[in-house]
C-alpha positions as a Markdown table, in Angstrom:
| # | Residue | x | y | z |
|---|---|---|---|---|
| 1 | Unk | -15.8 | -26.0 | -39.2 |
| 2 | Unk | -14.2 | -23.5 | -41.4 |
| 3 | Unk | -10.7 | -22.2 | -40.6 |
| 4 | Unk | -10.5 | -18.5 | -41.4 |
| 5 | Unk | -7.9 | -15.9 | -40.4 |
| 6 | Unk | -6.6 | -18.1 | -37.6 |
| 7 | Unk | -10.1 | -18.4 | -36.0 |
| 8 | Unk | -12.2 | -21.5 | -36.0 |
| 9 | Unk | -15.7 | -20.4 | -37.1 |
| 10 | Unk | -19.1 | -22.1 | -37.1 |
| 11 | Unk | -22.6 | -20.7 | -37.0 |
| 12 | Unk | -23.0 | -21.7 | -33.3 |
| 13 | Unk | -19.9 | -19.8 | -32.3 |
| 14 | Unk | -19.6 | -16.5 | -30.4 |
| 15 | Unk | -17.1 | -15.2 | -32.8 |
| 16 | Unk | -14.1 | -13.2 | -31.8 |
| 17 | Unk | -13.1 | -11.1 | -34.7 |
| 18 | Unk | -10.0 | -8.8 | -34.6 |
| 19 | Unk | -9.3 | -6.3 | -33.2 |
| 20 | Unk | -12.0 | -7.0 | -30.6 |
| 21 | Unk | -14.9 | -9.3 | -29.9 |
| 22 | Unk | -17.7 | -8.8 | -32.5 |
| 23 | Unk | -20.2 | -9.3 | -29.7 |
| 24 | Unk | -18.9 | -6.4 | -27.6 |
| 25 | Unk | -17.0 | -3.9 | -29.8 |
| 26 | Unk | -19.8 | -1.7 | -30.9 |
| 27 | Unk | -21.8 | -1.9 | -27.8 |
| 28 | Unk | -18.8 | -1.1 | -25.5 |
| 29 | Unk | -18.2 | 2.1 | -27.4 |
| 30 | Unk | -21.7 | 3.1 | -26.8 |
| 31 | Unk | -21.8 | 2.2 | -23.2 |
| 32 | Unk | -18.4 | 3.6 | -22.3 |
| 33 | Unk | -17.4 | 6.4 | -24.8 |
| 34 | Unk | -13.7 | 7.0 | -24.9 |
| 35 | Unk | -12.5 | 10.3 | -23.3 |
| 36 | Unk | -10.0 | 12.5 | -25.1 |
| 37 | Unk | -7.3 | 11.5 | -22.7 |
| 38 | Unk | -6.6 | 8.9 | -20.1 |
| 39 | Unk | -5.8 | 9.5 | -16.4 |
| 40 | Unk | -2.8 | 7.5 | -15.5 |
| 41 | Unk | -2.3 | 7.0 | -11.7 |
| 42 | Unk | 0.9 | 4.9 | -11.5 |
| 43 | Unk | 4.4 | 6.2 | -11.9 |
| 44 | Unk | 5.8 | 3.8 | -14.4 |
| 45 | Unk | 9.3 | 5.0 | -13.5 |
| 46 | Unk | 8.9 | 3.8 | -9.9 |
| 47 | Unk | 6.6 | 0.7 | -9.9 |
| 48 | Unk | 6.7 | -1.2 | -6.7 |
| 49 | Unk | 8.6 | -4.5 | -7.0 |
| 50 | Unk | 6.4 | -7.4 | -6.1 |
| 51 | Unk | 9.1 | -9.8 | -4.8 |
| 52 | Unk | 8.1 | -11.5 | -1.6 |
| 53 | Unk | 4.4 | -10.7 | -2.0 |
| 54 | Unk | 3.2 | -14.3 | -2.0 |
| 55 | Unk | 0.6 | -15.5 | 0.5 |
| 56 | Unk | -1.5 | -18.4 | 1.5 |
| 57 | Unk | -4.6 | -16.3 | 2.3 |
| 58 | Unk | -6.3 | -13.7 | 0.3 |
| 59 | Unk | -4.5 | -10.3 | 0.6 |
| 60 | Unk | -4.7 | -7.2 | -1.6 |
| 61 | Unk | -1.6 | -6.7 | -3.6 |
| 62 | Unk | -0.4 | -10.3 | -3.1 |
| 63 | Unk | -0.5 | -13.5 | -5.1 |
| 64 | Unk | -2.3 | -16.3 | -3.2 |
| 65 | Unk | -0.2 | -19.1 | -4.8 |
| 66 | Unk | -0.9 | -22.8 | -4.7 |
| 67 | Unk | 2.9 | -23.3 | -4.8 |
| 68 | Unk | 4.5 | -22.0 | -1.6 |
| 69 | Unk | 8.1 | -23.2 | -2.1 |
| 70 | Unk | 10.3 | -21.8 | -4.8 |
| 71 | Unk | 13.9 | -22.4 | -6.0 |
| 72 | Unk | 15.7 | -19.0 | -6.2 |
| 73 | Unk | 18.1 | -20.5 | -8.8 |
| 74 | Unk | 15.3 | -21.7 | -11.0 |
| 75 | Unk | 16.5 | -19.7 | -14.0 |
| 76 | Unk | 14.7 | -16.6 | -15.5 |
| 77 | Unk | 16.4 | -13.3 | -15.6 |
| 78 | Unk | 19.3 | -12.3 | -13.5 |
| 79 | Unk | 18.6 | -10.4 | -10.2 |
| 80 | Unk | 21.0 | -7.6 | -11.0 |
| 81 | Unk | 19.2 | -5.7 | -13.8 |
| 82 | Unk | 19.6 | -2.0 | -14.3 |
| 83 | Unk | 15.8 | -1.3 | -14.5 |
| 84 | Unk | 15.2 | -2.6 | -10.9 |
| 85 | Unk | 16.3 | -0.1 | -8.2 |
| 86 | Unk | 16.8 | -1.4 | -4.7 |
| 87 | Unk | 16.5 | 1.0 | -1.9 |
| 88 | Unk | 15.9 | 0.4 | 1.7 |
| 89 | Unk | 14.0 | -2.8 | 2.8 |
| 90 | Unk | 10.6 | -3.1 | 1.1 |
| 91 | Unk | 11.2 | 0.0 | -1.0 |
| 92 | Unk | 12.6 | -1.7 | -4.3 |
| 93 | Unk | 11.0 | -0.3 | -7.5 |
| 94 | Unk | 11.5 | -0.8 | -11.2 |
| 95 | Unk | 11.3 | 1.4 | -14.3 |
| 96 | Unk | 9.1 | 0.2 | -17.1 |
| 97 | Unk | 10.7 | 2.6 | -19.6 |
| 98 | Unk | 14.2 | 1.3 | -18.8 |
| 99 | Unk | 13.4 | -2.4 | -19.3 |
| 100 | Unk | 14.4 | -3.8 | -22.8 |
| 101 | Unk | 12.6 | -6.1 | -25.1 |
| 102 | Unk | 13.4 | -9.4 | -26.7 |
| 103 | Unk | 14.2 | -8.7 | -30.4 |
| 104 | Unk | 12.1 | -9.8 | -33.3 |
| 105 | Unk | 8.5 | -9.5 | -34.6 |
| 106 | Unk | 7.1 | -12.8 | -35.7 |
| 107 | Unk | 3.6 | -13.5 | -36.8 |
| 108 | Unk | 1.6 | -16.7 | -36.4 |
| 109 | Unk | -0.8 | -17.4 | -39.3 |
| 110 | Unk | -1.7 | -20.8 | -38.0 |
| 111 | Unk | -2.9 | -19.5 | -34.7 |
| 112 | Unk | -6.4 | -20.8 | -33.8 |
| 113 | Unk | -8.9 | -19.7 | -31.2 |
| 114 | Unk | -12.7 | -19.9 | -30.8 |
| 115 | Unk | -15.3 | -19.4 | -28.0 |
| 116 | Unk | -18.6 | -21.2 | -28.1 |
| 117 | Unk | -21.5 | -20.6 | -25.8 |
| 118 | Unk | -23.5 | -23.8 | -25.1 |
| 119 | Unk | -26.6 | -24.6 | -23.0 |
| 120 | Unk | -27.4 | -28.0 | -21.4 |
| 121 | Unk | -30.6 | -27.7 | -19.5 |
| 122 | Unk | -30.1 | -24.8 | -17.1 |
| 123 | Unk | -26.3 | -24.9 | -17.3 |
| 124 | Unk | -24.7 | -22.4 | -19.7 |
| 125 | Unk | -21.1 | -22.8 | -20.5 |
| 126 | Unk | -18.4 | -21.1 | -22.5 |
| 127 | Unk | -16.3 | -23.5 | -24.5 |
| 128 | Unk | -12.9 | -22.1 | -25.3 |
| 129 | Unk | -10.6 | -23.9 | -27.7 |
| 130 | Unk | -7.3 | -23.0 | -29.3 |
| 131 | Unk | -3.8 | -23.9 | -30.0 |
| 132 | Unk | -2.1 | -21.4 | -27.7 |
| 133 | Unk | -0.6 | -19.3 | -30.5 |
| 134 | Unk | -1.4 | -15.5 | -30.6 |
| 135 | Unk | -4.1 | -14.6 | -33.1 |
| 136 | Unk | -3.0 | -11.7 | -35.3 |
| 137 | Unk | -0.6 | -10.7 | -32.5 |
| 138 | Unk | 3.2 | -10.8 | -32.9 |
| 139 | Unk | 5.9 | -12.3 | -30.7 |
| 140 | Unk | 9.6 | -11.8 | -30.2 |
| 141 | Unk | 12.1 | -14.4 | -31.4 |
| 142 | Unk | 12.7 | -17.3 | -29.0 |
| 143 | Unk | 15.0 | -18.9 | -27.9 |
| 144 | Unk | 16.7 | -15.6 | -27.1 |
| 145 | Unk | 19.7 | -15.4 | -29.4 |
| 146 | Unk | 23.2 | -14.7 | -28.0 |
| 147 | Unk | 23.4 | -11.8 | -30.4 |
| 148 | Unk | 20.2 | -10.2 | -28.7 |
| 149 | Unk | 21.3 | -7.4 | -26.4 |
| 150 | Unk | 18.9 | -8.8 | -23.7 |
| 151 | Unk | 20.8 | -12.1 | -23.6 |
| 152 | Unk | 23.1 | -10.7 | -20.9 |
| 153 | Unk | 20.0 | -10.4 | -18.6 |
| 154 | Unk | 17.7 | -13.4 | -19.7 |
| 155 | Unk | 18.7 | -16.1 | -22.1 |
| 156 | Unk | 15.2 | -17.9 | -22.2 |
| 157 | Unk | 16.1 | -21.1 | -24.1 |
| 158 | Unk | 12.4 | -22.0 | -24.7 |
| 159 | Unk | 10.7 | -22.3 | -28.1 |
| 160 | Unk | 7.1 | -21.2 | -28.7 |
| 161 | Unk | 5.0 | -24.3 | -29.6 |
| 162 | Unk | 1.5 | -25.2 | -30.2 |
| 163 | Unk | -0.6 | -26.2 | -27.2 |
| 164 | Unk | -4.0 | -27.8 | -26.7 |
| 165 | Unk | -6.4 | -25.4 | -25.1 |
| 166 | Unk | -9.7 | -26.8 | -24.2 |
| 167 | Unk | -11.6 | -25.0 | -21.4 |
| 168 | Unk | -15.2 | -25.3 | -20.3 |
| 169 | Unk | -16.1 | -22.3 | -18.2 |
| 170 | Unk | -19.3 | -21.2 | -16.5 |
| 171 | Unk | -21.0 | -18.5 | -18.6 |
| 172 | Unk | -22.6 | -17.1 | -15.5 |
| 173 | Unk | -19.8 | -17.5 | -12.9 |
| 174 | Unk | -20.6 | -17.5 | -9.2 |
| 175 | Unk | -18.7 | -16.8 | -6.1 |
| 176 | Unk | -17.3 | -19.8 | -4.4 |
| 177 | Unk | -17.6 | -20.3 | -0.7 |
| 178 | Unk | -14.1 | -18.8 | -0.2 |
| 179 | Unk | -11.3 | -17.6 | -2.5 |
| 180 | Unk | -8.8 | -20.2 | -3.7 |
| 181 | Unk | -5.2 | -20.2 | -4.7 |
| 182 | Unk | -3.9 | -19.6 | -8.3 |
| 183 | Unk | -1.5 | -22.3 | -9.7 |
| 184 | Unk | 1.7 | -21.8 | -11.6 |
| 185 | Unk | 0.9 | -21.9 | -15.3 |
| 186 | Unk | -2.3 | -20.8 | -17.0 |
| 187 | Unk | -4.8 | -19.0 | -14.8 |
| 188 | Unk | -6.8 | -17.5 | -17.7 |
| 189 | Unk | -6.8 | -16.9 | -21.4 |
| 190 | Unk | -6.7 | -13.7 | -23.4 |
| 191 | Unk | -9.1 | -13.0 | -26.4 |
| 192 | Unk | -6.2 | -13.5 | -28.8 |
| 193 | Unk | -5.7 | -17.0 | -27.6 |
| 194 | Unk | -2.6 | -16.4 | -25.4 |
| 195 | Unk | -2.4 | -18.0 | -22.0 |
| 196 | Unk | -2.4 | -15.6 | -19.0 |
| 197 | Unk | -0.2 | -16.6 | -16.1 |
| 198 | Unk | 0.0 | -15.3 | -12.5 |
| 199 | Unk | 2.6 | -12.7 | -11.5 |
| 200 | Unk | 5.4 | -15.1 | -10.4 |
| 201 | Unk | 8.4 | -16.5 | -12.2 |
| 202 | Unk | 9.9 | -19.9 | -11.4 |
| 203 | Unk | 11.8 | -18.4 | -8.5 |
| 204 | Unk | 8.6 | -16.9 | -7.0 |
| 205 | Unk | 9.7 | -13.3 | -7.9 |
| 206 | Unk | 7.9 | -10.6 | -9.7 |
| 207 | Unk | 7.9 | -12.0 | -13.3 |
| 208 | Unk | 6.9 | -8.8 | -15.1 |
| 209 | Unk | 9.8 | -6.9 | -13.4 |
| 210 | Unk | 12.5 | -9.4 | -13.5 |
| 211 | Unk | 11.9 | -11.5 | -16.8 |
| 212 | Unk | 12.6 | -10.0 | -20.2 |
| 213 | Unk | 9.6 | -10.3 | -22.4 |
| 214 | Unk | 9.0 | -9.3 | -26.1 |
| 215 | Unk | 7.3 | -6.4 | -27.8 |
| 216 | Unk | 3.9 | -7.8 | -26.6 |
| 217 | Unk | 5.1 | -8.5 | -23.0 |
| 218 | Unk | 5.1 | -12.3 | -23.6 |
| 219 | Unk | 7.5 | -15.2 | -23.6 |
| 220 | Unk | 7.4 | -19.0 | -23.6 |
| 221 | Unk | 7.9 | -21.4 | -20.7 |
| 222 | Unk | 9.7 | -24.8 | -20.9 |
| 223 | Unk | 6.8 | -26.6 | -22.5 |
| 224 | Unk | 6.6 | -23.9 | -25.1 |
| 225 | Unk | 3.5 | -22.2 | -23.9 |
| 226 | Unk | 3.6 | -18.6 | -24.9 |
| 227 | Unk | 2.0 | -16.4 | -22.2 |
| 228 | Unk | 1.6 | -13.0 | -20.4 |
| 229 | Unk | 2.2 | -12.3 | -16.8 |
| 230 | Unk | 0.5 | -8.9 | -17.0 |
| 231 | Unk | -0.9 | -6.3 | -19.4 |
| 232 | Unk | 0.2 | -6.6 | -23.0 |
| 233 | Unk | 0.3 | -3.6 | -25.4 |
| 234 | Unk | -0.8 | -6.0 | -28.1 |
| 235 | Unk | -4.1 | -7.0 | -26.6 |
| 236 | Unk | -7.0 | -5.3 | -28.3 |
| 237 | Unk | -8.9 | -3.2 | -25.8 |
| 238 | Unk | -6.1 | -3.2 | -23.2 |
| 239 | Unk | -6.1 | 0.7 | -23.3 |
| 240 | Unk | -9.8 | 1.1 | -23.7 |
| 241 | Unk | -12.2 | 1.7 | -20.8 |
| 242 | Unk | -13.6 | -1.4 | -19.1 |
| 243 | Unk | -13.0 | -3.6 | -22.1 |
| 244 | Unk | -13.2 | -7.4 | -21.8 |
| 245 | Unk | -9.7 | -8.8 | -22.8 |
| 246 | Unk | -10.1 | -12.4 | -21.5 |
| 247 | Unk | -11.5 | -15.0 | -19.1 |
| 248 | Unk | -10.1 | -16.4 | -15.8 |
| 249 | Unk | -10.3 | -20.2 | -15.3 |
| 250 | Unk | -13.3 | -19.6 | -12.9 |
| 251 | Unk | -15.3 | -18.0 | -15.7 |
| 252 | Unk | -15.2 | -14.4 | -14.5 |
| 253 | Unk | -14.0 | -11.9 | -17.1 |
| 254 | Unk | -10.6 | -10.1 | -17.1 |
| 255 | Unk | -11.0 | -6.4 | -18.1 |
| 256 | Unk | -8.7 | -3.7 | -19.2 |
| 257 | Unk | -6.8 | -1.2 | -17.0 |
| 258 | Unk | -9.0 | 1.8 | -17.2 |
| 259 | Unk | -12.4 | 2.4 | -15.7 |
| 260 | Unk | -15.4 | 4.0 | -17.4 |
| 261 | Unk | -14.0 | 7.5 | -17.0 |
| 262 | Unk | -10.6 | 6.5 | -18.3 |
| 263 | Unk | -8.8 | 6.5 | -15.0 |
| 264 | Unk | -6.2 | 3.9 | -14.4 |
| 265 | Unk | -7.1 | 1.2 | -12.0 |
| 266 | Unk | -4.5 | 0.1 | -9.3 |
| 267 | Unk | -4.4 | -2.2 | -6.3 |
| 268 | Unk | -6.1 | 0.4 | -4.1 |
| 269 | Unk | -9.2 | 0.1 | -6.3 |
| 270 | Unk | -9.3 | -3.7 | -6.2 |
| 271 | Unk | -10.1 | -6.5 | -3.7 |
| 272 | Unk | -7.7 | -9.3 | -2.6 |
| 273 | Unk | -8.3 | -11.3 | -5.8 |
| 274 | Unk | -7.5 | -8.2 | -7.9 |
| 275 | Unk | -11.1 | -7.7 | -8.9 |
| 276 | Unk | -14.0 | -5.5 | -8.4 |
| 277 | Unk | -17.8 | -5.0 | -9.3 |
| 278 | Unk | -18.9 | -2.4 | -11.7 |
| 279 | Unk | -21.0 | -2.1 | -14.9 |
| 280 | Unk | -19.2 | -3.5 | -17.8 |
| 281 | Unk | -20.3 | -5.1 | -21.1 |
| 282 | Unk | -20.8 | -8.7 | -20.6 |
| 283 | Unk | -22.1 | -11.0 | -23.4 |
| 284 | Unk | -23.2 | -8.1 | -25.4 |
| 285 | Unk | -25.1 | -6.0 | -22.7 |
| 286 | Unk | -24.2 | -3.7 | -19.9 |
| 287 | Unk | -24.3 | -5.6 | -16.6 |
| 288 | Unk | -23.1 | -4.8 | -13.0 |
| 289 | Unk | -20.9 | -7.9 | -12.4 |
| 290 | Unk | -17.8 | -8.9 | -10.6 |
| 291 | Unk | -14.6 | -9.1 | -12.8 |
| 292 | Unk | -10.9 | -9.1 | -12.6 |
| 293 | Unk | -8.6 | -6.2 | -13.8 |
| 294 | Unk | -5.2 | -6.2 | -15.6 |
| 295 | Unk | -3.1 | -3.5 | -14.0 |
| 296 | Unk | 0.4 | -2.2 | -14.5 |
| 297 | Unk | 0.9 | -2.7 | -10.7 |
| 298 | Unk | 1.7 | -6.1 | -9.1 |
| 299 | Unk | 0.1 | -8.7 | -9.0 |
| 300 | Unk | -1.0 | -7.5 | -12.5 |
| 301 | Unk | -3.5 | -10.4 | -13.4 |
| 302 | Unk | -5.3 | -12.0 | -10.5 |
| 303 | Unk | -4.3 | -12.6 | -7.0 |
| 304 | Unk | -6.8 | -15.5 | -6.2 |
| 305 | Unk | -9.9 | -17.1 | -7.7 |
| 306 | Unk | -13.2 | -15.7 | -6.5 |
| 307 | Unk | -15.2 | -18.5 | -8.3 |
| 308 | Unk | -14.5 | -22.2 | -8.8 |
| 309 | Unk | -11.7 | -22.6 | -11.4 |
| 310 | Unk | -11.4 | -25.3 | -13.9 |
| 311 | Unk | -8.3 | -27.2 | -12.7 |
| 312 | Unk | -6.0 | -28.2 | -15.5 |
| 313 | Unk | -4.0 | -31.4 | -15.7 |
| 314 | Unk | -0.6 | -29.7 | -15.4 |
| 315 | Unk | -1.5 | -27.7 | -12.2 |
| 316 | Unk | 1.6 | -28.7 | -10.3 |
| 317 | Unk | 4.8 | -27.0 | -9.1 |
| 318 | Unk | 6.8 | -25.6 | -11.9 |
| 319 | Unk | 10.3 | -24.9 | -12.8 |
| 320 | Unk | 12.1 | -22.1 | -14.6 |
| 321 | Unk | 9.9 | -19.4 | -16.2 |
| 322 | Unk | 6.7 | -20.5 | -14.4 |
| 323 | Unk | 7.1 | -23.7 | -16.4 |
| 324 | Unk | 7.1 | -27.4 | -15.4 |
| 325 | Unk | 10.1 | -29.1 | -13.8 |
| 326 | Unk | 12.3 | -30.9 | -16.3 |
| 327 | Unk | 11.3 | -31.0 | -20.0 |
| 328 | Unk | 12.7 | -28.7 | -22.7 |
| 329 | Unk | 14.5 | -25.9 | -21.1 |
| 330 | Unk | 13.5 | -27.1 | -17.7 |
| 331 | Unk | 16.0 | -27.4 | -14.8 |
| 332 | Unk | 18.6 | -25.3 | -16.5 |
| 333 | Unk | 21.2 | -23.4 | -14.5 |
| 334 | Unk | 22.4 | -20.1 | -15.6 |
| 335 | Unk | 25.9 | -19.9 | -16.9 |
| 336 | Unk | 27.9 | -16.7 | -16.3 |
| 337 | Unk | 26.6 | -13.9 | -18.4 |
| 338 | Unk | 28.7 | -12.5 | -21.2 |
| 339 | Unk | 30.6 | -9.3 | -20.6 |
| 340 | Unk | 28.3 | -6.2 | -20.4 |
């Protein structure tokens, strides 16, 4: 194989060229021409806090989590942050525009990511490989430095490290007999090679609202896996209409926030697993298929698996930051924050 611009290339690969997949970019623009303006539905100053929205059965607007017991002292960001506004019971909201970002803008020239479509008899698979680092996408500086203003809220001690990403997903995913729970840790992968996690932090709270992420809305967990819990402004196609931005572990696609007309999608438009069926570009041609949707509303990524997911070796209860118990940065207890 030839290593080029952080991507592993070979003649048999379905190449993912930046800023979007070569197999879908031109065709997507033809199928879904961009309108002059987007129609945002959600009020980003009053996004509903997802704390407590964890379930063991499929339910719209909830995470059907494989882990049902959480440690409220598992680390992550402090509960008393100025961008979360607590009203009466079940009325807590948070303001996306008030939330700070981790400092820094680092690039990762050694990032690797590839997708290969293979066929063995009648079985067609999508082979995804990478090293977990973001391809041509920046990150903030981790661990969070004491000099970083966000340290008073979140002192994430974890370092971004290479990972082994090796997934074999169904290229033509099918519905399972019934939806299944999502684990803590990777539940999908974005087209820039970054892991996608569910909406929960190590304490079972709304991770997007509570935890402080970087300029691309990402951060590392104790094993060093850099990941997103929700939409990222750095994902190519995230603000386009019905654009593929990644794959869930059951093989179904994860698509951008806006529908074909440029209207923002929210929980009311989606099912219990945070997906829907509509015509999108899939493997280079328009098809009416089921897919998940990234939203600015909790649970952000997916609420449960509609298909049969590939189970990873580290699917087990996790510690701080949606990471594993113990290990680098695992099991830490937060010291008193420095003076505001």
